[in-house]
C-alpha positions in Angstrom: -26.6 8.8 12.7 -23.7 6.7 13.3 -23.8 2.7 14.7 -21.1 0.8 15.4 -22.4 -2.4 14.3 -23.4 -1.1 10.7 -20.0 0.5 10.3 -18.3 -3.0 11.3 -20.8 -4.9 8.8 -19.9 -2.2 5.9 -16.2 -2.5 6.5 -16.0 -6.4 6.0 -14.3 -7.3 2.3 -16.0 -9.8 0.4 -14.2 -13.0 1.5 -14.8 -11.9 5.7 -18.5 -11.9 4.3 -18.5 -14.9 3.1 -16.6 -16.7 5.9 -18.6 -15.4 8.5 -21.8 -16.8 6.9 -19.7 -20.1 7.2 -18.8 -19.9 10.6 -22.5 -18.4 11.8 -23.7 -21.9 10.4 -21.2 -24.0 12.3 -20.9 -22.1 15.4 -24.4 -20.7 16.6 -27.1 -22.1 18.2 -30.2 -23.1 16.5 -32.3 -21.0 19.2 -30.7 -18.0 18.5 -30.7 -16.7 14.5 -32.0 -12.9 15.7 -28.7 -11.6 15.0 -28.0 -13.3 11.4 -31.2 -11.5 10.8 -30.0 -8.3 11.7 -26.8 -8.9 9.6 -28.8 -9.4 6.3 -30.6 -6.3 6.8 -27.5 -4.2 7.8 -25.3 -5.6 5.0 -27.8 -4.6 1.9 -27.7 -1.0 3.3 -25.8 2.2 2.6 -26.8 4.4 5.3 -27.6 3.0 8.7 -31.6 3.6 9.5 -32.3 2.8 12.4 -36.2 3.8 11.9 -36.1 1.3 8.6 -34.5 -1.3 11.0 -37.6 -1.3 13.5 -40.3 -0.9 10.9 -38.9 -3.7 9.1 -38.7 -6.3 12.3 -41.9 -4.5 13.4 -43.1 -8.2 14.3 -40.0 -9.6 15.6 -39.9 -10.1 19.4 -36.3 -9.5 19.3 -37.0 -5.9 18.1 -37.7 -4.7 22.0 -34.4 -5.6 22.4 -32.1 -4.5 19.4 -29.5 -2.9 21.1 -28.3 -6.1 23.0 -29.2 -8.2 19.6 -26.9 -5.7 17.6 -24.3 -6.0 21.0 -24.5 -10.0 20.1 -24.0 -9.4 16.0 -21.1 -7.7 16.7 -19.3 -10.0 19.0 -20.4 -12.6 16.1 -18.5 -10.7 13.8 -15.5 -10.3 15.8 -15.4 -14.2 17.1 -15.1 -15.0 13.0 -12.8 -12.7 12.2 -10.6 -13.7 14.9 -10.9 -17.1 13.4 -10.4 -16.0 9.8 -7.2 -13.9 10.6 -5.7 -16.2 13.1 -2.8 -17.0 10.7 -2.5 -14.0 8.5 0.2 -12.6 10.6 3.5 -14.0 12.4 2.0 -11.8 15.3 -1.4 -14.0 15.5 0.1 -17.0 14.7 2.0 -16.4 17.9 -0.9 -15.3 19.8 -2.4 -18.9 18.7 0.6 -20.7 19.5 0.5 -19.3 23.0 -3.1 -20.9 23.4 -1.9 -24.0 22.4 1.1 -24.1 24.9 -1.4 -22.9 27.8 -4.0 -25.6 26.9 -1.1 -28.0 26.6 0.5 -27.2 29.9 -3.0 -27.2 31.9 -3.2 -30.6 30.2 -0.3 -31.9 31.9 1.7 -32.3 28.5 4.7 -30.6 29.6 7.0 -31.7 26.8 4.7 -30.6 23.8 4.6 -27.7 25.5 7.7 -27.3 25.5 8.4 -28.0 22.3 5.6 -25.4 21.0 7.1 -22.9 23.1 10.7 -23.1 21.6 9.1 -23.0 18.4 7.0 -19.7 19.1 10.4 -18.1 20.3 12.4 -18.5 17.6 9.8 -17.0 15.4 9.4 -14.5 17.6 13.1 -13.8 17.9 13.4 -13.7 14.3 9.9 -11.1 13.9 11.3 -9.2 16.9 8.1 -9.5 18.6 9.6 -8.4 22.0 6.2 -8.4 24.2 5.3 -11.6 22.5 9.1 -13.2 24.3 8.0 -12.1 27.1 4.8 -13.7 27.4 6.8 -16.9 26.7 9.5 -16.2 29.3 6.8 -15.8 31.7 4.9 -19.3 30.5 8.2 -21.2 30.4 9.0 -19.8 34.0 5.2 -21.7 35.0 6.0 -25.0 33.2 8.8 -24.9 35.1 7.5 -24.0 38.6 4.6 -26.1 38.4 6.2 -29.4 37.1 9.6 -28.7 39.0 12.1 -30.5 37.1 15.8 -31.0 37.9 18.1 -28.3 37.7 15.4 -25.5 36.8 16.7 -23.0 39.1 19.9 -22.5 36.8 17.0 -22.1 33.6 15.2 -19.5 36.0 18.5 -17.5 36.2 18.8 -17.6 32.6 15.2 -16.9 31.8 15.5 -13.7 34.4 18.7 -12.5 32.3 16.5 -13.2 29.3 13.6 -11.4 30.3 16.2 -8.1 31.2 17.3 -8.4 27.9 14.2 -8.1 26.2 12.7 -5.1 28.2 16.0 -3.3 27.2 15.1 -3.9 23.8 11.6 -2.6 24.0 13.0 0.2 25.8 15.3 1.3 23.5 12.3 0.8 20.9 10.0 2.7 22.7 12.7 6.1 23.2 12.9 5.7 19.4 8.9 5.7 18.9 8.6 8.7 21.2 11.6 10.3 19.2 9.6 9.7 15.9 6.7 11.4 17.1 8.1 14.3 18.4 10.0 14.5 14.8 6.8 14.4 13.2 5.1 17.1 15.7 8.1 19.4 14.9 7.6 19.1 11.3 4.1 19.8 11.4 4.4 22.2 13.9 7.2 24.1 11.8 6.2 23.3 8.7 7.6 23.0 6.3 11.2 23.7 7.7 13.1 24.4 10.8 14.8 27.4 10.7 16.1 27.2 14.3 17.1 23.6 15.1 18.8 24.5 18.5 15.3 25.1 20.2 15.3 21.6 19.6 18.2 19.9 21.3 16.3 16.5 21.8 16.4 16.1 18.1 19.0 18.1 16.7 21.8 17.6 19.7 20.8 14.1 20.6 24.0 11.5 21.7 21.7 8.9 21.4 20.2 9.6 18.1 24.5 10.1 16.6 25.9 6.5 17.3 24.2 3.0 16.0 25.6 1.4 19.0 22.6 2.7 21.1 20.0 0.6 18.5 19.8 -2.9 19.1 17.3 -4.4 17.5 15.9 -4.1 13.5 13.2 -2.7 14.2 15.0 -0.2 16.4 17.3 0.9 13.1 13.8 1.4 11.3 12.6 4.2 13.5 16.5 5.6 13.8 16.7 5.8 9.8 13.8 7.6 9.8 14.3 9.8 12.6 18.0 10.4 10.7 16.5 11.2 7.3 13.8 13.7 8.4 16.4 15.4 10.6 18.2 16.6 7.5 15.3 17.2 5.7 13.8 19.7 8.6 17.4 21.6 8.0 16.8 21.6 4.4 19.7 19.4 3.8 18.0 17.4 0.8 20.8 15.6 -0.8 21.7 14.3 2.6 17.9 13.6 3.8 17.9 11.5 0.4 21.0 9.6 1.2 19.5 8.7 4.8 16.2 7.7 2.9 18.1 5.7 0.3 19.6 3.5 2.9 16.7 3.2 4.7 14.7 2.0 1.3 17.5 -0.7 1.4 17.3 -1.9 5.0 13.5 -2.4 4.6 14.2 -4.7 1.5 16.7 -6.4 3.5 14.4 -7.1 6.2 10.8 -6.9 4.5 9.6 -9.6 6.7 9.1 -7.7 9.9 7.0 -5.2 8.2 3.6 -5.0 6.0 3.5 -3.7 2.8 2.2 -0.5 4.2 4.7 0.4 5.7 7.0 0.4 2.8 4.6 3.4 1.4 5.9 6.2 3.4 9.4 5.2 3.1 8.6 5.2 -0.8 6.8 8.7 -0.7 9.5 10.1 0.8 12.4 8.9 -1.5 10.3 10.1 -4.3 9.7 13.7 -2.7 13.3 13.9 -2.1 14.4 12.9 -5.6 12.3 15.4 -6.9 13.5 18.2 -4.5 16.9 17.5 -5.8 15.9 16.9 -9.3 17.6 13.4 -9.4 14.8 12.0 -12.0 16.8 8.5 -12.3 16.4 7.4 -8.7 12.7 8.7 -9.1 12.0 6.6 -11.9 13.5 3.7 -10.5 11.4 3.8 -7.0 8.1 5.0 -8.8 8.2 1.4 -10.5 8.7 -0.1 -7.2 5.8 1.8 -5.7 3.5 0.9 -9.0 4.4 -2.7 -8.1 2.4 -2.4 -5.1 -0.8 -1.6 -6.8 -3.6 -4.4 -6.3 -1.3 -5.9 -3.3 -3.6 -7.3 -0.8 -3.3 -5.0 2.5 -2.2 -1.8 0.3 -4.4 1.5 0.4 -5.2 2.2 -3.0 -6.6 5.6 -2.6 -2.9 6.3 -0.6 -0.7 4.8 -2.9 -2.6 7.3 -5.7 -2.1 10.5 -3.4 1.6 9.3 -3.3 1.9 8.7 -7.1 0.1 12.0 -8.0 1.9 14.4 -5.3 5.5 13.4 -6.7 4.9 13.2 -10.0 3.4 16.5 -9.4 6.5 18.0 -7.4 9.4 16.5 -10.1 7.3 18.3 -13.0 7.4 21.5 -11.2 10.7 21.4 -10.1 12.3 19.9 -13.9 10.3 23.0 -15.5 8.1 20.0 -17.3 5.0 22.3 -18.2 4.1 20.1 -21.1 3.4 16.9 -18.8 2.0 19.2 -15.8 -0.8 20.1 -18.2 -1.4 16.5 -19.1 -1.5 15.2 -15.9 -3.8 18.1 -14.6 -7.3 16.1 -16.2 -5.8 12.6 -14.3 -5.3 13.9 -10.7 -8.3 15.9 -10.9 -10.6 12.6 -11.9 -8.5 10.8 -9.0 -9.5 13.5 -6.5 -13.0 13.5 -7.4 -13.1 9.7 -6.9 -10.9 9.4 -3.7 -11.6 12.5 -2.0 -13.5 10.9 1.1 -11.0 7.9 1.5 -8.1 10.7 1.8 -7.2 12.6 5.3 -7.4 16.5 5.8 -3.2 16.6 5.0 -4.0 14.6 2.1 -6.3 16.2 0.4 -4.8 19.6 1.4 -1.1 19.1 0.1 -3.1 17.3 -3.3 -5.2 20.5 -3.3 -2.0 23.0 -3.0 -0.1 21.1 -6.1 -3.2 21.1 -8.3 -4.0 24.8 -7.5 0.2 25.4 -8.3 0.0 23.2 -11.5 -3.3 25.2 -12.6 -1.5 28.6 -12.0 1.7 27.3 -13.8 -0.1 26.2 -16.7 -2.2 29.6 -17.0 -5.7 27.7 -15.7 -6.5 30.1 -13.9 -10.5 29.5 -13.6 -9.3 25.9 -13.0 -7.4 27.2 -10.1 -9.8 29.2 -8.3 -12.2 26.3 -9.0 -9.9 24.0 -6.6 -8.9 27.2 -4.2 -12.6 27.7 -3.0 -12.7 23.5 -2.7 -9.8 24.2 -0.2 -11.5 26.7 1.9 -14.8 24.4 2.1 -12.7 21.2 3.3 -10.8 21.1 7.0 -7.9 23.9 6.2 -4.5 22.9 7.7 -3.2 26.0 9.5 0.5 25.6 8.0 -1.1 25.9 4.4 -2.8 29.1 5.0 0.2 31.5 4.0 0.7 29.7 0.2 -3.4 29.6 -0.2 -3.6 33.0 0.4 -0.7 33.9 -1.8 -2.1 31.5 -4.5 -5.7 33.0 -4.5 -4.3 36.7 -4.8 -2.1 35.5 -7.4 -5.3 34.0 -9.3 -7.7 36.9 -8.7 -4.7 39.0 -10.3 -4.5 36.9 -13.2 -8.3 37.0 -14.0 -8.8 40.3 -13.5 -11.4 39.8 -10.7 -10.3 43.3 -8.8 -13.4 43.2 -6.5 -12.2 39.9 -5.6 -8.4 41.0 -5.5 -9.5 43.7 -2.9 -11.4 41.8 -0.8 -8.4 39.1 -0.7 -5.8 41.5 0.1 -8.0 42.7 3.3 -8.6 39.4 4.2 -4.9 38.3 3.8 -3.5 41.1 5.9 -6.1 40.5 8.8 -6.2 36.9 8.8 -2.4 36.6 9.0 -1.5 39.5 11.0 -4.1 37.9 13.8 -2.3 34.5 13.6 1.4 36.4 13.6 2.0 34.6 10.0 2.4 37.7 8.5 5.5 37.5 6.7 7.9 39.8 4.7 7.3 38.0 1.1 3.3 38.2 2.0 3.7 41.7 2.7 5.4 42.7 -0.6 2.7 40.8 -2.7 -0.1 42.8 -0.6 2.0 46.1 -1.1 2.0 44.9 -5.1 -1.8 44.2 -5.6 -2.5 47.4 -3.7 -0.7 49.5 -6.4 -2.0 47.2 -9.0 -5.5 48.0 -8.0 -5.3 51.6 -7.6 -3.5 52.0 -11.2 -3.7 49.1 -13.5 -2.2 50.5 -16.5 1.0 48.8 -18.2 3.7 51.0 -17.4 2.8 51.8 -13.7 2.2 47.4 -13.8 5.2 46.8 -15.7 7.4 48.9 -13.3 5.9 47.5 -10.1 6.7 44.2 -11.2 10.6 44.8 -11.9 10.4 46.3 -8.2 8.8 43.5 -6.9 11.4 41.1 -8.4 14.1 43.1 -6.9 12.6 42.6 -3.8 11.8 39.0 -4.4 15.5 37.9 -5.3 16.9 39.9 -2.1 14.2 37.9 -0.2 15.1 34.9 -1.5 18.7 34.8 -0.4 17.3 35.2 3.5 17.2 31.5 4.8 14.4 32.7 7.3 12.1 34.7 4.8 12.7 31.9 1.6 10.8 28.9 2.7 7.6 29.6 0.5 9.9 29.8 -2.3 10.4 25.8 -2.1 6.2 25.4 -3.0 6.5 28.0 -5.6 9.2 29.9 -7.1 7.8 33.6 -6.9 10.7 35.1 -9.3 9.8 32.5 -12.3 6.3 34.1 -12.3 7.5 37.5 -12.1 9.5 37.0 -15.0 6.8 35.1 -16.4 4.6 38.7 -16.3 7.1 40.8 -17.3 7.5 38.8 -20.5 4.3 40.0 -21.5 5.6 43.6 -21.5 7.2 45.5 -24.2 10.6 46.5 -22.9 10.9 49.9 -21.2 12.0 52.6 -23.4 
């Protein structure tokens, strides 16, 4: 059973809990301490159990009003966290200054109010807090109106122009935010790459994105660089994408004060991935050092950071044929996945499992590959990964010699992918090969079938509309490895 108040209590850090206890001693009235009793009970629980809660407080009068008491507890928790976090970000600091300005103005201290307002506006401009600037403009106008000082008409005209400029910046920022979301959606819709970019002119033929003059704030520039890098990636221009990403990282480091540490993680992640794709080991390890420097930093999601590190190292090792270090990395990633599985999102679990399965196949640990394949099927599956997973499953059963399971998987792959209109030439080639193998698993026939498969795969790899999955797994390399196990044909 889920409960918002319990989940909120469970989310508190050690410092937040300590502050709440001090806050409640200072601000709560002596007559109403029931919420603290409920808090003490919930804090000790690992799972919400309302029955146990009611039994524990059965003799208390407030138990009849448990819902309202929990609501009051949540309200007090929020009040304490507002106080605790007021100075932890520029945005919150500015909100506090807005309250100061409001009180000073109401009390008639116009000069002091205006002095604080000017300070707040300077900080807001520096950090591009545009919505806060709009609030400050409105407050400045209200002070001018209420006190009717000399020459205030000219000042109001100036503020009107300032509001128009800030509104335009907000619109510009929102337009780029929308384009970023559309680009990300396209990435998942057409994963891994877009084969026909002309279908999406709003992204690939946008005049707005071609001219830097259209970008009128630093935060907009951040979005623009992300979109530019992603556009190159989506059409498989990996070197150009890496160059854009390098520019993005340099931009971020120059203007780091504008963003949180967590904003840096996806930039580093993309740079690592693209460096692995183009086998740029020097850049990869330079950026990996920047990533590891963030470990333990306040506000950093350690599980997500671990996901980035392991996923990108796996990619680099695969692209550089580093089988030895791949084998050594597998147990470390397995331990990480067992520990962090519940903290990761479905997309992260899907991706790390695919990399782990691929690593197990590459290092000939097929029983392990089967274990992680079974976990993939049990978790929330990602539709775009279905094709590669089905191919990995057939390859694993083939390698293990599990013919009944291979036969079942051949049928399942054909029906599942055909139903979803995802049965492509690559999948058809492997289905045909495995069918022949089941009919006659003899060495000579298998060798001839592998040679025929290799010839077909060689042609298929040249087709940009059919070779997408070759970027996730080198099927030709796998064929060569299998053929090396046979004696030369006489």
